[in-house]
C-alpha atoms as one frame of an Amber mdcrd trajectory, in Angstrom:
protein
 -13.802   1.453 -18.501 -10.979  -0.149 -16.528 -10.778   0.231 -12.777  -8.069
   2.224 -11.085  -5.457   0.322  -9.101  -3.229   2.142  -6.611  -0.027   0.300
  -5.670   2.075   1.619  -2.809   5.602   0.238  -3.009   4.896  -0.378  -6.691
   8.311   0.481  -8.104  10.200  -2.589  -6.849   9.832  -6.241  -5.953   6.372
  -7.674  -5.372   4.730  -4.254  -5.779   6.279  -3.837  -9.240   5.149  -7.317
 -10.254   1.601  -6.558  -9.049   1.640  -3.263 -10.991   2.692  -5.127 -14.137
  -0.012  -7.758 -13.723  -2.759  -5.193 -13.112  -1.705  -3.199 -16.184  -1.568
  -6.382 -18.294  -5.155  -7.073 -17.252  -6.203  -3.670 -18.556  -6.351  -1.615
 -15.374  -5.063   1.918 -14.967  -2.290   1.874 -12.365  -0.910   4.528 -10.049
   2.537   3.463  -8.839   3.693   5.050  -5.592   7.164   4.987  -4.084   9.321
   7.193  -1.899  11.469   7.571  -5.028   9.484   9.610  -7.568  11.832   8.774
 -10.455  11.481   5.044  -9.784   7.680   5.346  -9.567   7.505   7.279 -12.840
   9.871   4.876 -14.618   7.769   1.911 -13.507   4.531   3.622 -14.587   6.041
   4.400 -18.003   7.129   0.769 -18.430   3.617  -0.604 -17.865   1.607  -1.850
 -20.833  -1.445   0.195 -21.744  -2.191   3.830 -21.109  -3.126   6.232 -18.341
  -0.643   5.096 -15.708   0.942   7.490 -13.246   3.964   7.431 -10.949   3.927
   9.484  -7.753   6.167  10.008  -4.759   4.757   9.126  -1.347   6.230   8.208
   2.012   3.472   6.113   3.619   4.838   6.832   7.093   3.808  10.493   6.667
   0.082  11.157   6.866   0.337  14.375   4.849   2.100  12.510   2.006  -0.671
   9.892   1.899  -3.386  12.579   1.931  -1.639  14.533  -0.828  -1.230  11.396
  -2.942  -4.916  10.503  -2.697  -5.940  14.093  -3.470  -3.851  13.907  -6.663
  -5.205  10.450  -7.523  -8.835  11.491  -6.972  -8.441  14.681  -9.040  -6.591
  12.925 -11.852  -8.466   9.616 -12.094 -11.456   9.612  -9.754 -12.570   6.598
  -7.751 -10.040   4.016  -6.554 -11.061   0.441  -7.358  -8.098  -1.458  -5.951
  -5.498  -0.669  -3.303  -2.343  -2.736  -2.943  -0.037  -2.060   0.003   3.357
  -3.470  -0.872   5.414  -0.662   0.685   7.576  -1.730   3.571  10.988  -1.491
   5.113  13.094  -3.962   7.040  15.650  -3.299   9.737  17.197  -6.728   9.916
  18.138  -7.077  13.567  17.174  -9.072  16.595  14.709  -7.257  18.795  17.180
  -7.198  21.700  19.721  -5.360  19.529  17.274  -3.008  17.828  17.336   0.730
  18.339  14.096   2.461  19.282  14.278   4.716  16.208  14.509   1.635  13.972
  11.464   0.091  15.670   9.484   3.306  15.178  10.575   3.575  11.564   9.404
   0.015  10.824   6.094   0.506  12.636   5.394   3.877  11.011   6.126   2.613
   7.520   4.837  -0.951   7.629   1.884  -0.754  10.005   0.765   2.864  10.275
   1.432   3.386   6.562  -0.953   0.594   5.596  -3.593   1.956   7.950  -3.289
   5.465   6.479  -3.536   4.239   2.889  -6.468   1.944   3.708  -8.356   4.766
   5.387  -7.856   7.079   2.416  -8.763   4.381  -0.113 -11.899   3.420   1.808
 -13.177   6.984   1.495 -12.947   6.621  -2.273 -14.342   3.070  -2.341 -17.452
   3.658  -0.226 -19.630   4.644  -3.154 -18.391   2.117  -5.742 -16.882  -0.764
  -3.764 -13.378  -2.036  -4.224 -10.713  -4.361  -2.932  -7.689  -3.926  -0.688
  -4.682  -6.230  -0.668  -2.097  -5.814   2.090   1.122  -7.719   1.585   3.028
  -8.953   4.664   6.369 -10.701   4.776   6.213 -14.404   5.538   9.627 -14.369
   7.253   8.352 -11.759   9.710   5.500 -14.055  10.663   7.739 -17.064  11.199
  10.468 -15.171  13.032   8.616 -13.454  15.866  11.841 -12.440  17.628  13.056
 -10.187  14.814  12.220  -6.511  14.544   9.878  -7.148  11.604   8.110 -10.104
  13.205   6.004  -8.140  15.648   4.906  -5.803  12.890   3.807  -8.654  10.665
   1.738 -10.245  13.426   0.073  -6.907  14.211  -0.444  -6.272  10.501  -2.207
  -9.577   9.938  -4.383  -9.092  13.010  -5.266  -5.592  11.852  -6.255  -6.847
   8.419  -8.113  -9.920   9.598 -10.174  -8.187  12.245 -10.172  -4.536  11.239
 -10.015  -3.409   7.656 -11.646  -6.401   6.001 -14.662  -6.099   8.270 -14.710
  -2.315   7.804 -14.594  -2.553   4.005 -17.243  -5.278   3.931 -19.618  -3.312
   6.132 -18.973  -0.022   4.355 -19.482  -1.354   0.846 -22.589  -3.336   1.844
 -24.144  -0.218   3.359 -23.730   1.660   0.092
């Protein structure tokens, strides 16, 4: 049986392309987006069967929990998690509003942490893989609003979740 891939931000851009590739390789795909119609349309366009489109705002913990409850009840164990959801408030840090900074951090950094935590709970017994996608321009441009997030995101992944997943899956 194919593994289940969960793609946050899967209705557009890189997330949509990843969803397509996973489906082409025979995996069942759950596409998640803030826009339920876009998520469902993307899921319906994927080759193969048993795909699902759901609405989820990764910046809201209750949305992430609800999404994983639905995924676990509908499909069972998550095999792959792809975090491609993200927002950009294109402004220099000096000109950025606090609410924009919080919005970027809650969606791009906290959102990936919430989805990773929920996916890890499902992956502990069967293993799995997590891919977190960060913007290269945010890494290169450390003075922009997105740049700090990308640096924190990469540090979080390099030193936090990868080690956590490795240790958790080895223990089981």
